[in-house]
C-alpha positions as CSV (number, residue, x, y, z in Angstrom):
1,M,17.7,-23.0,39.9
2,K,15.8,-24.3,36.9
3,T,18.9,-26.2,35.7
4,F,19.2,-27.9,39.1
5,K,15.5,-28.8,39.1
6,H,15.7,-30.4,35.6
7,L,18.8,-32.3,36.7
8,F,17.0,-33.7,39.7
9,I,14.0,-35.0,37.6
10,F,16.4,-36.6,35.1
11,S,18.2,-38.4,37.9
12,I,14.9,-39.8,39.3
13,V,13.8,-41.1,35.8
14,L,17.2,-42.7,35.2
15,L,17.1,-44.5,38.5
16,F,13.6,-45.8,37.7
17,F,14.7,-47.3,34.4
18,L,17.8,-48.8,36.0
19,S,15.6,-50.4,38.7
20,C,13.2,-51.9,36.1
21,G,16.1,-53.3,34.2
22,K,17.4,-55.1,37.2
23,K,14.0,-56.6,37.9
24,T,13.7,-57.9,34.4
25,E,17.2,-59.5,34.6
26,S,16.3,-61.0,37.9
27,G,13.0,-62.5,36.4
28,N,14.9,-63.9,33.5
29,E,17.4,-65.5,35.8
30,L,14.7,-67.2,37.8
31,S,13.1,-68.5,34.6
32,E,16.4,-69.8,33.4
33,N,17.1,-71.6,36.8
34,A,13.6,-73.2,36.6
35,D,14.2,-74.5,33.1
36,A,17.6,-75.7,34.1
37,D,16.0,-78.5,36.2
38,L,14.1,-79.8,33.1
39,I,15.4,-82.2,30.5
40,E,14.8,-81.1,26.9
41,I,13.9,-83.8,24.4
42,S,13.2,-83.2,20.7
43,T,10.4,-85.1,18.9
44,E,12.9,-86.9,16.9
45,Q,14.7,-88.1,20.0
46,F,11.4,-89.0,21.6
47,N,10.4,-91.2,18.6
48,T,13.9,-92.7,18.1
49,N,14.0,-93.9,21.8
50,R,10.5,-95.2,21.4
51,M,9.2,-93.2,24.3
52,Q,5.6,-93.2,25.3
53,L,3.6,-90.9,27.5
54,G,0.8,-92.0,29.8
55,E,-0.5,-91.9,33.3
56,A,-0.2,-94.2,36.3
57,T,-2.9,-96.9,36.5
58,L,-4.6,-98.9,39.2
59,Q,-3.1,-102.4,39.6
60,T,-3.7,-105.3,41.9
61,F,-0.8,-106.3,44.2
62,S,-0.6,-109.2,46.5
63,D,1.5,-110.6,49.3
64,E,2.8,-114.1,48.4
65,V,3.8,-117.1,50.4
66,A,6.3,-119.5,48.8
67,C,6.2,-123.1,49.8
68,R,6.9,-126.6,48.6
69,G,5.0,-129.9,48.6
70,F,4.0,-132.8,46.4
71,L,1.1,-134.3,44.4
72,F,-0.9,-137.0,46.1
73,A,-4.0,-139.1,45.4
74,P,-6.7,-139.0,48.1
75,V,-8.1,-142.3,49.5
76,N,-10.8,-142.6,46.8
77,G,-8.3,-141.8,44.0
78,I,-5.8,-144.7,44.5
79,A,-6.4,-148.5,44.5
80,K,-4.3,-151.6,45.1
81,V,-5.4,-154.5,42.9
82,S,-5.2,-158.0,44.5
83,T,-6.9,-161.3,44.1
84,P,-9.8,-162.4,46.4
85,I,-8.6,-166.0,46.1
86,A,-5.1,-167.3,46.0
87,G,-4.1,-168.7,42.6
88,T,-1.8,-168.5,39.6
89,V,-1.8,-165.5,37.3
90,E,-2.8,-166.8,33.8
91,N,-2.6,-163.5,31.8
92,I,-2.0,-159.8,32.4
93,R,-3.8,-157.4,30.1
94,F,-2.2,-154.1,30.9
95,K,1.3,-152.7,31.7
96,T,2.6,-149.8,33.7
97,G,1.4,-146.5,32.3
98,D,-1.7,-147.9,30.6
99,F,-5.2,-146.4,31.4
100,V,-7.9,-148.7,32.7
101,R,-11.5,-148.1,33.3
102,Q,-13.4,-149.2,36.4
103,G,-14.5,-152.8,36.0
104,Q,-12.0,-153.6,33.2
105,V,-10.2,-156.9,33.6
106,V,-6.6,-156.4,34.7
107,C,-5.6,-160.1,34.8
108,S,-7.0,-163.7,35.1
109,V,-6.2,-166.1,38.0
110,S,-6.8,-169.9,38.3
111,G,-6.0,-172.5,40.8
112,S,-7.3,-175.4,43.0
113,E,-8.8,-173.0,45.6
114,F,-11.0,-171.5,42.9
115,L,-12.1,-174.9,41.7
116,S,-12.9,-175.9,45.3
117,L,-15.0,-172.8,45.8
118,Q,-17.1,-173.6,42.8
119,Q,-17.5,-177.2,44.0
120,Q,-18.6,-176.1,47.4
121,F,-21.1,-173.7,45.9
122,A,-22.6,-176.4,43.6
123,E,-22.9,-178.8,46.5
124,S,-24.4,-176.1,48.7
125,S,-26.9,-175.2,46.1
126,A,-28.1,-178.9,45.7
127,G,-28.3,-179.3,49.5
128,F,-30.2,-176.1,49.9
129,Q,-32.8,-177.1,47.2
130,K,-33.4,-180.4,48.9
131,A,-33.7,-178.8,52.4
132,K,-36.1,-176.2,50.9
133,L,-38.4,-178.9,49.4
134,D,-38.4,-180.9,52.7
135,Y,-39.1,-177.8,54.7
136,E,-42.0,-176.7,52.5
137,R,-43.5,-180.2,52.5
138,L,-43.4,-180.5,56.3
139,K,-44.7,-177.0,56.7
140,A,-47.8,-177.9,54.6
141,L,-48.4,-181.0,56.7
142,R,-48.1,-179.0,59.9
143,A,-50.8,-176.7,58.6
144,D,-53.1,-179.7,58.4
145,K,-51.9,-180.9,61.8
146,I,-50.2,-183.9,60.3
147,G,-46.7,-185.1,61.3
148,A,-44.5,-184.6,64.4
149,E,-43.5,-181.2,65.7
150,K,-39.9,-182.3,66.1
151,D,-39.6,-183.3,62.4
152,F,-40.8,-179.9,61.3
153,T,-38.5,-178.1,63.7
154,A,-35.4,-180.1,62.5
155,S,-36.4,-179.5,58.8
156,E,-36.8,-175.7,59.5
157,S,-33.3,-175.6,61.1
158,L,-31.7,-177.4,58.3
159,Y,-33.4,-175.2,55.7
160,K,-32.2,-172.0,57.4
161,A,-28.6,-173.3,57.8
162,S,-28.5,-174.4,54.1
163,L,-29.9,-171.0,53.1
164,A,-27.2,-169.2,55.0
165,S,-24.4,-171.3,53.5
166,Y,-25.8,-171.0,50.0
167,N,-26.1,-167.2,50.2
168,A,-22.6,-166.8,51.6
169,L,-21.0,-168.9,48.8
170,K,-23.2,-167.2,46.2
171,T,-21.9,-163.8,47.3
172,R,-18.3,-165.0,46.9
173,I,-19.1,-166.3,43.4
174,L,-20.8,-163.0,42.4
175,A,-17.8,-161.0,43.8
176,L,-15.7,-162.9,41.2
177,R,-18.0,-161.7,38.5
178,L,-19.1,-165.2,37.7
179,N,-22.6,-166.6,36.8
180,P,-23.9,-168.6,39.7
181,S,-26.5,-170.4,37.6
182,Q,-23.8,-171.8,35.3
183,I,-21.9,-173.3,38.3
184,E,-25.2,-174.7,39.7
185,N,-25.7,-176.6,36.4
186,G,-22.3,-178.1,36.8
187,Q,-20.4,-176.0,34.3
188,M,-17.2,-174.9,36.1
189,Y,-15.0,-171.9,35.2
190,T,-11.3,-172.5,34.7
191,S,-10.2,-169.0,35.9
192,F,-11.7,-165.8,37.2
193,P,-11.1,-162.2,36.2
194,V,-9.4,-159.6,38.5
195,T,-10.9,-156.2,37.7
196,S,-10.0,-152.6,38.3
197,P,-11.9,-151.0,41.2
198,I,-11.4,-147.4,39.8
199,S,-10.6,-145.7,36.6
200,G,-7.0,-144.5,36.3
201,F,-3.5,-145.2,35.2
202,I,-1.5,-148.2,36.2
203,T,1.5,-146.9,38.1
204,K,2.9,-150.1,39.4
205,T,2.7,-153.9,38.6
206,G,3.7,-156.5,41.1
207,A,3.0,-159.8,39.3
208,V,4.0,-161.8,36.2
209,I,2.3,-164.6,34.3
210,G,2.7,-167.9,36.1
211,Q,3.3,-166.3,39.5
212,Y,1.3,-167.7,42.5
213,V,-0.4,-164.8,44.2
214,E,-2.1,-164.7,47.6
215,M,-4.8,-162.3,48.8
216,Q,-2.2,-160.0,50.4
217,N,-0.1,-159.7,47.3
218,E,-0.4,-156.5,45.2
219,I,-0.9,-157.3,41.6
220,A,-1.1,-153.6,40.4
221,E,-1.5,-150.1,41.7
222,I,-3.9,-147.7,39.9
223,V,-4.1,-143.9,40.4
224,N,-6.9,-141.6,39.1
225,V,-4.8,-138.6,38.2
226,T,-8.0,-136.4,37.8
227,S,-8.4,-136.7,41.6
228,L,-4.8,-135.6,42.4
229,Q,-4.4,-132.9,45.0
230,L,-1.6,-130.8,46.4
231,Q,-0.1,-131.2,49.9
232,L,1.9,-128.1,50.7
233,S,4.2,-127.5,53.7
234,V,3.9,-123.9,54.9
235,F,6.1,-122.4,57.6
236,E,4.5,-121.7,60.9
237,A,5.2,-118.0,60.6
238,D,3.1,-117.7,57.4
239,V,0.1,-119.8,58.4
240,H,-1.8,-116.9,59.9
241,K,-1.9,-115.3,56.4
242,L,-3.7,-118.3,54.8
243,R,-7.4,-119.1,54.5
244,A,-9.4,-121.5,52.4
245,G,-10.2,-120.2,48.9
246,Q,-6.9,-118.5,48.2
247,R,-5.4,-119.1,44.8
248,I,-2.1,-120.9,44.1
249,R,0.4,-121.0,41.3
250,F,2.6,-124.1,41.1
251,G,4.9,-126.2,38.9
252,I,6.6,-129.5,39.1
253,S,10.1,-129.0,40.6
254,G,12.7,-128.6,37.9
255,N,10.1,-127.5,35.3
256,S,9.8,-123.8,35.6
257,S,7.8,-123.5,32.4
258,Q,4.7,-125.0,34.0
259,N,2.1,-122.6,35.3
260,L,-0.6,-124.7,36.9
261,R,-3.3,-123.4,39.2
262,A,-5.0,-124.6,42.4
263,T,-7.2,-123.5,45.3
264,L,-6.4,-123.8,49.0
265,I,-9.2,-126.0,50.6
266,A,-7.9,-127.1,54.0
267,L,-5.3,-126.0,56.6
268,G,-3.6,-128.4,58.9
269,K,-3.9,-128.2,62.7
270,T,-0.6,-129.8,63.7
271,I,3.0,-128.4,63.4
272,N,5.7,-130.7,62.3
273,P,8.2,-130.5,65.1
274,D,11.2,-131.1,62.8
275,S,10.5,-128.8,59.9
276,K,8.2,-126.3,61.8
277,T,5.7,-126.4,59.0
278,I,2.0,-127.1,58.7
279,D,0.5,-129.3,55.9
280,C,-2.1,-127.6,53.8
281,I,-4.3,-129.2,51.1
282,A,-5.2,-127.6,47.7
283,R,-7.5,-128.7,44.9
284,I,-6.0,-128.5,41.4
285,D,-8.0,-126.7,38.7
286,E,-9.8,-128.8,36.1
287,T,-7.1,-128.7,33.4
288,D,-5.4,-131.5,31.5
289,K,-4.1,-133.7,34.4
290,S,-3.0,-136.7,32.3
291,K,0.6,-135.7,32.5
292,L,0.7,-135.2,36.3
293,I,2.4,-137.9,38.3
294,N,1.5,-139.0,41.8
295,Q,4.0,-138.1,44.5
296,S,5.8,-135.5,42.2
297,Y,7.5,-132.7,44.1
298,V,6.2,-129.2,43.4
299,E,7.1,-125.5,44.1
300,A,4.1,-123.3,44.8
301,I,3.2,-119.6,45.5
302,I,0.1,-118.9,47.5
303,T,-1.5,-115.4,46.8
304,V,-2.6,-113.6,49.9
305,N,-3.9,-110.1,50.9
306,N,-4.8,-108.5,47.5
307,K,-4.9,-104.7,47.3
308,D,-5.3,-102.1,44.5
309,A,-2.7,-99.3,44.2
310,K,-1.3,-96.7,41.7
311,A,1.4,-98.2,39.6
312,V,3.6,-97.6,36.5
313,P,5.2,-100.0,34.2
314,E,8.7,-101.3,35.2
315,S,10.0,-99.6,32.0
316,A,9.0,-96.2,33.4
317,V,11.2,-96.4,36.5
318,Q,14.9,-95.7,36.5
319,K,17.0,-97.0,39.4
320,Q,20.1,-95.0,40.4
321,E,22.0,-96.7,43.3
322,K,19.3,-97.1,45.9
323,E,16.9,-94.5,44.6
324,Y,14.1,-94.7,42.0
325,F,13.1,-92.0,39.6
326,I,10.4,-91.3,37.0
327,Y,10.2,-88.6,34.3
328,V,7.2,-86.3,34.3
329,L,6.1,-84.2,31.3
330,D,6.4,-80.6,32.6
331,K,5.4,-79.0,29.3
332,K,5.6,-79.3,25.5
333,E,6.6,-76.4,23.3
334,G,6.6,-76.9,19.5
335,D,8.6,-80.1,18.8
336,K,10.2,-80.0,22.3
337,F,9.3,-82.1,25.3
338,F,10.4,-80.8,28.7
339,L,10.7,-83.6,31.3
340,K,11.3,-83.4,35.1
341,K,13.2,-86.1,36.8
342,T,11.2,-87.0,39.9
343,K,12.2,-89.2,42.8
344,V,9.5,-91.7,43.9
345,E,9.2,-94.4,46.6
346,T,8.3,-97.8,45.2
347,G,6.5,-100.7,46.7
348,K,5.5,-104.2,45.4
349,S,6.1,-105.5,41.9
350,N,3.5,-107.5,40.0
351,K,2.9,-108.4,36.3
352,N,5.6,-105.9,35.0
353,F,4.2,-103.1,37.1
354,I,5.7,-101.3,40.1
355,E,3.6,-99.8,42.9
356,I,4.3,-96.1,43.6
357,L,4.0,-95.3,47.3
358,S,4.8,-91.6,47.1
359,G,6.2,-88.9,44.8
360,L,3.8,-89.4,41.9
361,P,2.4,-86.1,40.6
362,A,-1.3,-85.8,40.3
363,E,-2.9,-85.6,36.8
364,K,0.5,-85.5,35.1
365,E,1.7,-87.6,32.1
366,I,4.9,-89.5,32.6
367,V,7.3,-91.3,30.3
368,L,6.3,-95.0,30.3
369,S,9.2,-96.4,28.3
370,G,12.6,-95.4,27.0
371,V,13.8,-93.8,30.2
372,E,17.0,-95.8,30.1
373,T,18.4,-93.3,27.6
374,L,17.8,-90.3,29.8
């Protein structure tokens, strides 16, 4: 009986140890399965592949509207130079591409009409001076009740008519930038200067020396490039995204290296029936505009709807077919890094960063570069 009792106790103890052994094996198996999902990287591999660890950061992302347009000069930034009196071009002081300041002489013009104007002014001045003296003399006599009323009235009328004619001709002489007193003294000019009404670059010339030009003829065109603005054609479907004050990046068509800036200042109110676009106006930032050319075509990007979001560098994201992955640091033991490949959902891209919409572990370091070797 004792022997049977001892055998029973021995069997229970043996079963207990066998059970513990199985549990230990099962625990080790689970641990091995968990570690099997991790990628093991040595410190040497980590450094050789120039990997870096870090966390996701907050970046600004924007919706963008692409459009095209051209540079243009507003009404106060472009001028057509013409002569106020028909005549012959004596000299031209500038050529296409030259810069002129407001008031500088562009060319000189002479001719019979100009000489006739000076003659008329000199004669009008003499007639006016005589009429003025007669009027003042008769006015003094009338104050003393001497002389006929009709003589004074006739003198007053002649004086006022002479004054009007004199002032009109004097205004024309002053518009030619000539000295009226010199002409009144009988010293006539042989030519008159044609000046620039604005400061800017000469973009076109329409006359040569010796050419007879009339008032409607264009001698030169001048554009003030510092006043140039953008006219952009935006598709009707995108207009609701726009508002004044939004920032614009643009470059001259065919020159992708340019990175100019502008600000949207006005939105059109009419849709072009052919292109289904609306014209918008933008003010160019105060940069060096001397190389800009009026009427140049541009390609532009309007930045709309800014938002801040968690993002990682593009170098931290690995694309496999249609899915995106990042590598999260699970643990570090000695000189070993254990990384977990994690699927993420991406959003917008901006300035070498990619927005992460979901799948980003909280407060975990990730591999920021070198993932292409994993």
